[in-house]
C-alpha positions in Angstrom: 76.1 103.9 84.6 76.0 105.3 81.1 79.8 105.3 80.6 81.6 102.4 79.1 83.9 100.7 81.7 87.3 99.9 80.1 89.5 96.9 81.1 92.0 99.1 82.8 89.4 100.5 85.2 88.1 97.0 85.9 91.6 95.8 86.6 92.1 98.8 89.0 88.8 98.1 90.8 89.6 94.4 91.2 93.1 95.1 92.5 91.7 97.7 95.0 89.3 95.1 96.3 92.0 92.5 96.6 94.2 95.0 98.4 91.6 94.9 101.2 92.2 91.2 101.7 92.0 87.8 100.0 88.6 87.0 98.7 86.8 84.8 96.1 85.3 85.8 92.8 81.6 86.1 93.9 82.6 88.5 96.7 84.7 90.6 94.3 81.7 90.8 91.9 79.4 91.8 94.8 81.8 94.5 95.9 82.2 95.9 92.4 78.4 95.9 91.9 78.2 98.6 94.7 79.7 101.0 92.1 79.4 99.6 88.6 77.3 97.1 86.7 79.3 93.9 86.3 78.6 90.2 85.9 80.7 87.3 87.1 81.2 86.4 83.4 82.9 89.7 82.9 84.9 89.5 86.1 86.6 86.1 85.7 88.5 87.1 82.5 89.7 90.2 84.4 90.9 88.0 87.3 92.6 85.6 84.8 94.4 88.5 83.1 95.6 89.9 86.5 96.8 86.4 87.4 98.6 86.0 84.1 100.3 89.4 84.6 101.4 88.3 88.2 99.3 91.0 89.7 97.3 88.4 91.8 97.6 84.8 92.7 95.1 82.1 93.6 94.8 79.4 96.1 92.0 76.9 97.0 90.4 76.6 100.4 87.8 74.0 101.4 84.3 75.4 101.9 81.2 73.2 102.5 82.7 70.1 101.0 84.2 71.8 98.0 87.1 74.0 97.2 86.7 77.7 96.8 89.2 79.7 94.8 90.6 82.7 96.6 92.5 85.6 95.0 95.2 87.6 96.7 97.1 90.6 95.4 100.9 90.3 94.8 103.6 92.9 95.5 103.5 93.6 91.7 99.7 94.1 92.0 100.1 96.6 94.8 102.6 98.6 92.7 100.2 98.5 89.7 97.3 99.6 91.9 99.4 102.6 93.0 100.0 103.4 89.3 96.3 103.1 88.6 95.4 105.4 91.5 97.8 108.1 90.2 96.4 107.7 86.7 92.8 107.9 88.0 93.5 111.2 89.9 94.9 112.7 86.7 92.0 111.4 84.6 89.4 112.6 87.1 91.0 116.1 87.2 91.0 116.3 83.4 87.3 115.3 83.1 86.4 117.6 86.0 87.5 120.5 83.8 84.3 119.8 81.9 82.0 118.1 84.3 83.2 119.3 87.7 81.5 121.4 90.3 83.3 124.6 89.2 81.8 124.6 85.7 80.4 127.9 84.4 76.8 128.2 83.3 75.9 129.7 80.0 74.8 133.3 80.3 73.3 133.4 76.8 76.1 135.5 75.5 78.0 135.1 72.3 81.5 133.6 71.8 83.2 136.5 73.6 80.8 136.1 76.5 79.0 139.5 75.8 75.3 139.8 75.7 
């Protein structure tokens, strides 16, 4: 993707994934990679920030002789996700005024549209 992904969008995507159910960091990265280019080293600071803001919490669960850290969304995280969804709809509508399906093609005319 040619567009820079800002932290707010990464937060929104991570919360959306967590809203589907508790999961661990690698799975979150793999889910995000279906839509955007992201590495685990980029994701973990996002998860720490979400945890610090009480938008998600962690717990450890044994897996193959070691503990795996799981992330779950909090009620505050669900509320924030709804805010992000509303903001995304507004943002997408604004950008679609330029890039959307309904864009007009140039007819070669001048500023007033006359040939």
